[in-house]
N, C-alpha and C positions, 0 to 999 in steps of 0.2 A: 182550232179549241176544242174538237171533239176526239173522242177515240176512232181510230182508223175500224175499219170493218174486219169481222171475225176475230176480235180481240177479246180471252177470256181472261178469268182471274178467279182460280178455285172452281172450276167449272162454271163459273157466271158468266154471263156475257157482257161486256160494259161497251159495244160498239154504240158509239155516238153519245156517250157521256161526257161531261163538261167536269171541268176540275173538282167543282164545288161539289159536284154529285157523285165521284168519287171517292171525296173526304168522306162523307156522308156513308157512303157504302163501306168504308172502313171502320165508321164507328160501329153500325151495325154488323160487321162481321166479329168485332172485337165483343159485342154483346152473345153473339153467337157463342162466342170461346168460352162462357162463363156453364155452357151446358155440357163440357168437356171435364175430364176428372186427370189430374196429374198424379202419378205414385210416385212417393217422396220416400228414400230411405235413407235413414239416418244413422244407420249401423246399430253396434253393439250399444250405444248409449243411449238408444231410445227408450222410451218408458215401457212401451209395447212393443212386441216383436209383429204386431200388425204393422204394413206400410200405411204410411199416413196419406190423405188425399186431400188435395185442394183444386180449386179449377185455376185454370193459367190466368185468370184476370188478376184474381185475387195474389197472386203470385206476381204481377207486376205486369204481364204479357199484355203486349197492343198490337193492334194491327195500324201502321205508320201511315197514317192519310197522306201526308204530304209526299211520302216517297211513293206510296201506290199511285196517286195521280200521276206523278212527274213520269214514272215507267209506263205507265199505261198510253200516255198522252204521246210517249217516244216510241213506243212499238209500232213498228214501219216507216219510220219518218227519220230514223237516225240514218249516218251512213252517207256514202258518196252519191252525190246528187242526181248521177246518170242511173245509179240503181235502183233509185226510188220508184220509177214507175213498173219496174218487175216487181216490186214489194206489193206494190199497190195492186196489180192484178192476180199476184199469188193472195192474196188476201180474199178473192174471189172464190177460190174453192179450197183451200186449208184454213185451220185456226193458228192462231198465234197467243201462246199461254206464258203470261207474266206472273212471275212467282211472288207470292203474298209478302212483302216485306214487314216484318217486327220490329219493335222498339221495346224500350223497357222504362215502366214509370217506376223510378227510383224511389219514391216515396212508398207508394205500394209495396216495394220488394222489401225495403227495410221492417217495416210495420209486419210483414209476412214472415219475415225472418225472428222478428220479437215471438209474433204469436207462437208459431212452430217451436222454439225454444222454450217457454212458456205453458205449451201443452205436452210436449214430450219429453224435456229433458229437466234435468236436477239444476234447481238454483244453489247458488253456493250458500253456505251457512255462515251468517256474521258470527266472529266471537264477541263473546258478552262476560259481564261481572256477575259473579256470585261469589257469596258471603260462604267459606269453607273454612271450619275451625278458627273462628272468631277471626278471620282475616277476609279481606278481598280480592279473590285470585279471579285470574282468566280462564274462561273456558276456551278453547281454541274454536277457528272456524273451520271450514271447510271448502273445497273446490266444486265449482258447479261445471256446467258446460253451455255453450249457445252457440249460434248459428251466425257465421261471418256473411253480413248482407252481400259485402262485396263478391263473395264468392254464387251467393244466389243470383245476382246481378250478371254476372259473367255467363252463367250457364241458361240463362232463359232462352237467348235468341237460339244459341243450336239447339236446345230441347225443341223448340217451337220449327226450325226448320226441317228437324229429322221426321216429322209428323208424329201421328199416333201408332200406337198407344203412347201418351206423354211419359217419358221416365224422367226422373231427377233423383240422382245422389249427391248427398252433401255431408262432410265432415265436421264433426261439432268441433268445436276448439274448446278449452280451458277457459274458465271463468272465474277468476279470483275474486274473495270477498271485498267489498269495499275498504273494508276495515284490517290492518294487520294484528296480529297478535302483539307485536312488539310496542305498536300504539297502545293497547290496551294494557299492557303490561307497566307502562309510565303511568298510566292514569292510576291502576290499582296501587303501585307504591307511593303516588302522593295522597291519595285518599285514605292511604294506609297509617301514615305518616302522619296527618294532619287529626287522624282520629285519635291516636295512640293513647291519649290520658284522659279522655273525656271532657265535659266541659261541663260550667256552672250556667245554667239558664236563667233569667230573672223575666219577671210579667208581672209590671206594678208590683206592688209588695211582696208578692210570692217568690220563690226559689226553688230549683228542684235541682237534680244534677242528671245527666246524661253520661252514660256509660260509653265505652268503646265500644262494646257491641251494639248497644243500641242505636248508636250514630251510624255505624255502619249497615246496620238493617233499612235503614231510611233511604241509603245512597242507592242511583241510579244511573246508567250509562246516558250520555246527551250528546247526542250526534246533530243537533238542530241545525247548527252555522256552519257542518262539514267539517268541522273538528272534534275530535272524540276527547270530552269531559267526562266529571264527575259534578253530580247534583244531588241534591235532596230531592226525590220526591215529596211535593206539596202536601200531599191526600195523605201520604203512610206518615209524614213527618208529623202533621198535624191531629192524625189519628194515635198516635205514639206520644204526644205530649198533653194531648186532652188530660187524659185521666191524671197527669200528674197535676192540675192544675182544677181541681174540682170546684173551686168556690174563688171567683174572681171578683172584684169590685164591693162596693158597700150592698144593702140589703135593696136598694131599690134597682140594682141593677143584678140580683141573681132570684129566679123563683127558686121557693123553699118549698119543705114540708113542713107542716105543721099537724100535731096529734089533735083531732077535732073528736070528742067520743069517743076516743079508742079509734078513729080511722085515721091512718096517715092522709093528710088533703095538701094538695099542690097550693101554695099560694103564689100569683103570677106576680112578676116585677114589672116595674115601669120601661126598662128594657133588660137586653141580655149582653153580657160581657162574658168570652169566654177565650180560652187560647185555641187558635193564635194568627194574626193576620196573615195574608196571602203572600208576602215578601218574606216569611221567617226563615226559609230554605236560606235565600241569597244571604240574608244576614248572619245565620250561624255558619254558614260556609265561609264565607269574608271573618268570621272572628276565628276559625279554626286555623285559616290559610294565613292569617297575620303573626301567629307565634309569640304574640306579644303577651306577657303574662299581668294579669291585673293586681292592685297593691292590695292590702287586706283589707277586705270589708265583710263586718260584721263578723261571724264565725266561719268565714272563708280563709283558708291557709294562703299566707303569701305566696306566691308564683303560680297559682291555679288560672283557668282560665274561664270567664264568662263573658257573656253575651246578654243584651237587654233586647225582648224581643216584643211587639207591639200586641194587646189584644185586639180580636175582633168584636165588634160591637153592631148589633143589630136593632134595627127600630121595632120599637114594641117587645112585647115580653112573650110571644108566640113560642120563641125558640128555646126558651130557657125551659118552658111547659112541656113542650116535646122530647127534650133531652131528659127530664125527670121522670115523664111517661115510659120512658124505653129502659128504664133503670126494672121497671115491674115491681114495685116494690107497693105491696097490698098491705101490710099489716104491720103493727108496733113491733119489735122483734124483744127490746126489753125496757125495763124504766125499773128505778131504785129510790128510797128515800131515805134521808139520814136526818134522825131526828135528835135534837140538844135542845137543853133549856134556854129560854129567852134571854137574848140580851148580853151575851158573851161573845169575845170578840170572833172568836172561831166561826160563828153564824155567817158573819160577814164572807169569810172564806166558803164556807157551805155555798152559801146565794151565789158567788160569783162563779165555782165553780160548773154549778148548775147552771147558771146561764152560757157557760162557755161550750158544755157539751150537749144542751138541749138540740134536740133534732139532727145530731152528726150522724151522719151516713158513712159507713165502714163498707167501703166498694171492695170487689172481687180481687184480692190480692193486697189490700191493705193491710196496714195494722195500725190498730189503736192504741 
């Protein structure tokens, strides 16, 4: 159960060692390999002309403890039984060297291949969607390069057997993008067709129209389910819709300005209701893809499309106050007074009109 006399491994005497001690020695030799370096040549595809250097253990090289133990214990003990005494006698005066057996940690080699590719090679560029000349178009991707982990695994043992200085030459292989341009062309065609004619959007008792250009500007590519499709980016969509619905609900659901002593003053509401709920993008896409025209509603022409979106209601009135504060209104812009003799019919209209326009805010880009 012990190694014979004068047996060495990598200039270390292993005479008298038992199996477990030899396995422990292999682990120690593996640890020492971390002090060595391997020069890695990735050819012209490398980002740097300088050769990359890693230690052998990071690349996956290991001293094989089981193989080392078996080889060392078998040294001078194998072969024809009548010859063994002579081998024992030879051990008194000469050394017998056991070659270091190596193995490969495949998981470590795969990680090393990924790290080398990430650090030195170009990743593929995925195709993507953008709006150009009022249409959604596909911007093509480009191939990158990577390291084949199987090639690395195959090269490690021969490299270690060849000894220092350790050198490794790997040939990068092309790496295509995950998505193909043809996939995205189908996505773009569907999105362009769905948004071709715009749509009427309703929230509570208010409505507005979203044009084709606006709809396409809110669209993004979604690959979360491993299938490329187009969706509305909720944050961009809501940011585009909010200005179209400046006032939703009654007075108890909207903070408002009142001019007090010539100063615009924010009056909080009991709650805040704004456009729009978080599922607005899904509802809008479903309405566009349904292709079903709506009947004549109010002033909406027959054959046009519409969708009903839910408002977003927040507890308390702080949100409404914050939104009005963001407008940066600090002074009353204009007032006017219409005088007329008392008690005539038109006075009622004057009062009605005054109630309607009182406190009106004409936001940037809006027309009064």
